[in-house]
C-alpha positions as CSV (number, residue, x, y, z in Angstrom):
1,X,73.6,126.0,77.8
2,X,75.2,127.6,80.9
3,X,72.8,130.6,80.7
4,X,69.9,128.2,80.5
5,X,71.0,126.3,83.6
6,X,71.6,129.6,85.5
7,X,68.1,130.9,84.6
8,X,66.5,127.6,85.7
9,X,68.2,127.9,89.1
10,X,68.7,131.6,89.7
11,X,66.2,133.5,87.6
12,X,64.4,134.9,90.8
13,X,67.7,135.9,92.5
14,X,70.1,137.3,89.8
15,X,69.5,140.1,87.3
16,X,70.4,139.7,83.6
17,X,73.7,141.4,84.0
18,X,75.1,139.1,86.6
19,X,73.6,136.0,84.8
20,X,75.7,137.0,81.7
21,X,78.8,137.7,83.7
22,X,78.6,134.4,85.5
23,X,78.2,132.5,82.3
24,X,81.1,134.4,80.8
25,X,83.5,133.9,83.7
26,X,82.4,130.6,85.3
27,X,84.2,127.3,84.7
28,X,81.7,124.4,84.2
29,X,82.8,121.2,86.0
30,X,81.1,117.9,86.6
31,X,81.7,115.5,89.5
32,X,80.8,111.9,90.1
33,X,79.3,110.8,93.4
34,X,82.0,110.7,96.1
35,X,84.4,113.0,94.2
36,X,86.2,115.5,96.3
37,X,85.4,119.0,95.1
38,X,87.2,121.0,97.8
39,X,89.6,119.5,100.3
40,X,91.1,120.4,103.7
41,X,94.2,122.6,103.3
42,X,93.4,123.5,99.7
43,X,94.1,127.0,98.5
44,X,90.9,128.2,96.9
45,X,90.9,130.3,93.7
46,X,87.2,129.7,92.9
47,X,84.0,129.3,94.7
48,X,81.4,126.6,93.7
49,X,77.9,127.5,92.4
50,X,75.9,124.3,92.3
51,X,73.8,123.8,89.3
52,X,72.8,120.2,89.6
53,X,73.2,117.6,92.3
54,X,74.0,117.7,96.0
55,X,77.3,118.4,97.8
56,X,78.2,117.3,101.4
57,X,80.2,119.8,103.4
58,X,82.3,118.0,106.0
59,X,84.7,118.9,108.9
60,X,87.5,116.5,109.7
61,X,88.5,115.5,113.3
62,X,92.1,115.1,114.4
63,X,91.8,111.3,113.7
64,X,90.5,112.1,110.1
65,X,86.9,111.1,111.0
66,X,84.3,113.2,109.2
67,X,81.4,115.2,110.5
68,X,78.6,116.4,108.2
69,X,78.0,120.1,108.6
70,X,75.4,120.6,105.9
71,X,74.3,119.6,102.4
72,X,74.2,122.0,99.4
73,X,71.4,121.7,96.9
74,X,71.1,123.0,93.4
75,X,71.1,126.8,93.5
76,X,73.4,126.9,96.5
77,X,77.0,128.0,97.2
78,X,79.3,127.2,100.1
79,X,79.7,130.0,102.6
80,X,82.7,128.5,104.2
81,X,84.6,128.5,100.9
82,X,83.5,132.1,100.4
83,X,85.1,133.0,103.7
84,X,88.3,131.3,102.8
85,X,88.4,133.0,99.4
86,X,87.9,136.4,100.8
87,X,90.4,136.0,103.6
88,X,92.8,134.1,101.4
89,X,92.9,131.2,103.8
90,X,93.3,127.5,103.1
91,X,90.1,125.5,103.1
92,X,89.0,124.2,106.5
93,X,86.3,121.9,105.1
94,X,85.9,119.1,102.6
95,X,83.2,119.3,100.0
96,X,82.2,115.9,98.4
97,X,79.7,115.2,95.7
98,X,76.8,113.3,97.3
99,X,75.6,112.3,93.9
100,X,76.6,113.2,90.3
101,X,76.8,117.0,90.3
102,X,77.4,120.0,88.0
103,X,79.2,123.0,89.4
104,X,80.1,126.4,88.0
105,X,83.4,127.6,89.5
106,X,83.5,131.4,90.0
107,X,86.9,133.1,90.2
108,X,87.6,134.8,93.5
109,X,88.3,138.3,92.1
110,X,85.0,138.2,90.2
111,X,83.1,137.2,93.3
112,X,84.5,140.2,95.2
113,X,84.0,142.5,92.2
114,X,80.3,141.5,91.9
115,X,79.8,141.8,95.6
116,X,80.8,145.5,95.4
117,X,79.0,146.2,92.1
118,X,75.9,144.0,91.8
119,X,73.0,144.1,94.3
120,X,71.5,140.8,93.3
121,X,74.8,139.0,93.7
122,X,75.5,140.7,97.1
123,X,72.0,139.7,98.4
124,X,72.6,136.1,97.2
125,X,76.0,135.9,99.1
126,X,74.6,137.4,102.3
127,X,71.5,135.1,102.2
128,X,73.9,132.1,101.6
129,X,75.8,133.1,104.7
130,X,72.7,133.3,106.8
131,X,71.3,129.9,105.5
132,X,74.6,128.1,106.1
133,X,74.9,129.6,109.5
134,X,71.4,128.5,110.5
135,X,72.2,125.0,109.2
136,X,75.4,124.8,111.3
137,X,73.5,125.9,114.4
138,X,71.1,123.1,113.7
139,X,74.0,120.6,113.4
140,X,75.4,121.9,116.7
141,X,72.0,121.5,118.4
142,X,71.6,118.0,117.0
143,X,75.0,117.0,118.4
144,X,74.5,118.6,121.7
145,X,70.9,117.7,122.5
146,X,69.9,114.6,120.5
147,X,70.6,111.0,121.2
148,X,72.1,109.0,118.4
149,X,68.9,107.3,117.4
150,X,67.2,110.7,117.2
151,X,70.1,112.0,115.1
152,X,70.0,109.1,112.7
153,X,66.2,109.3,112.2
154,X,66.5,113.1,111.6
155,X,69.3,112.4,109.1
156,X,67.0,110.1,107.2
157,X,64.1,112.5,107.2
158,X,66.4,115.4,106.1
159,X,67.5,113.2,103.1
160,X,63.9,112.5,102.2
161,X,63.2,116.2,102.1
162,X,66.4,117.0,100.3
163,X,65.9,114.5,97.4
164,X,62.1,114.5,97.3
165,X,62.2,110.7,97.6
166,X,61.4,108.3,100.4
167,X,64.2,105.9,99.2
168,X,67.7,106.7,100.4
169,X,70.6,105.0,98.5
170,X,73.1,104.8,101.3
171,X,75.0,102.0,102.9
172,X,75.2,101.7,106.7
173,X,78.9,102.7,106.4
174,X,78.0,105.8,104.4
175,X,75.6,106.9,107.2
176,X,78.1,106.1,109.9
177,X,80.7,108.3,108.3
178,X,78.3,111.2,107.9
179,X,77.2,110.9,111.6
180,X,80.7,110.3,112.9
181,X,79.8,107.0,114.5
182,X,80.3,103.3,113.9
183,X,78.6,101.1,111.3
184,X,77.6,98.7,114.1
185,X,75.7,101.4,115.9
186,X,74.0,102.6,112.7
187,X,72.9,99.0,111.8
188,X,71.5,98.5,115.3
189,X,69.5,101.7,115.2
190,X,68.2,101.1,111.7
191,X,67.0,97.6,112.7
192,X,65.3,99.2,115.7
193,X,63.6,101.8,113.4
194,X,62.5,99.0,111.0
195,X,61.0,97.1,114.0
196,X,59.0,100.3,114.8
197,X,57.7,100.3,111.1
198,X,59.4,103.7,110.5
199,X,61.7,102.4,107.8
200,X,62.2,99.4,105.5
201,X,65.7,98.1,105.0
202,X,66.9,96.9,101.6
203,X,70.3,96.2,100.0
204,X,72.2,99.4,100.2
205,X,68.9,101.3,100.3
206,X,66.5,102.5,103.0
207,X,62.8,103.3,102.5
208,X,61.4,105.8,105.0
209,X,57.8,104.9,105.8
210,X,57.1,107.7,108.4
211,X,58.3,111.3,108.3
């Protein structure tokens, strides 16, 4: 079963040797939506390889408010957890299941061993670093140069692309937490976007009409 899942997600990235090694050494775990997978201050002994679902990677402010850094999709891993594992540092991020997710946890020592010995794994890790770095730059640009209404609309469009669905199952409070703002501000902007015929508001759901 694990090999089948790995092949469906990584057949174009990993060779047969690493597929078998991952299946042999990985620990399969499932998480419900909103479950914490990695938390701030946690000592990491494994890195997550996402087989199914989405995972939000968050940074916490001094007042415990959360800022969304990026979202992992099926076939991704978290470069920030990789860095902590290699440097033997405690986690500086919180990873939360955005929806029901299946994760293969890879032991640290295997991650390092494969990086030295397997070209396909090494390329995957380096590409993951680059992708996550670009996403973090995009987050910084959004915070620095976009107004809140632009940030919120971009957030909605990103979710449409991420889930291949124009319907987003999020409450106003969920969105406010991801954008590190208040529910009142989110509700006001969403109503404005609805008046502009860009979205349609439903109970705990939002349909994006223009993207």
